[in-house]
N, C-alpha and C positions, 0 to 999 in steps of 0.2 A: 577454444576460449579458456583462459585460466582465471582462477579466483585471485583477486588482489590480496586477500588475507592469507591464504595458505598455499596458493599455487595449484590447488586441486582442479580437476576437470569440471567444467560447467556443462549442464545438460538442460534441455527444455523440460519444464515441469510446471507445477503450480505451487504457490506459497501463500501463506496467510499474510494479511496486512492489517495492522491495528493502529489507531491513533486516537488520542484524547485531545480535544481542542474546544475551548470556549464552552465547557460544561457538557460536551457531547462525546460519546464514544462511538467510533465507526470501526466496525470489524468486518473484513472481507475474508472469506475462508480460502477460496481457490483462485487466486489471481495468476494468470500466466506469467512466468518468469524464467530466468536462467538461474538454476540452483546448483550450488557446488556439491558434488558427490562426496566430498571429504568432510567439509565443515558445516554444510547446510546453508551458507550465506546465500541470500536471494538478491538478484538484480532484476529490476523491472525495466522494460523497454519504454521508449517515449510514448507510445500509444497508450500503454497501461498507466503511466504516470499522469498523462493528460486526463484520462478518464477518472482516476482517483482524485485529482485536483478538482475536477468538475463536481464530483460527488461531495467533496468537502465544502466547496462554495455553496452548493445547494443546501446542505445540512445546516451550515452556519446561518444562511439567510432565513431558513424556516425556524431555526431555534431563536434567532433574533426577533422574529415576528411573534413567537410565543412569549418571549420575555417581555416584549413591549405591551402585550395584552393583559399583563398583571394588573 
């Protein structure tokens, strides 16, 4: 598999994922991914993307409940 950015070789490893959304910061340190050996670009497979999206939805829901409790 080749990196779309630099054409380097991709290998299975882990990569961090960070997102700021609706007043929340979600930081995952070691998400399984394909990582370019040359530039470090990470690509997540569908399973990991689905799990990340589920986490984001859960955090947004709980943060919304906290905000409503003000």
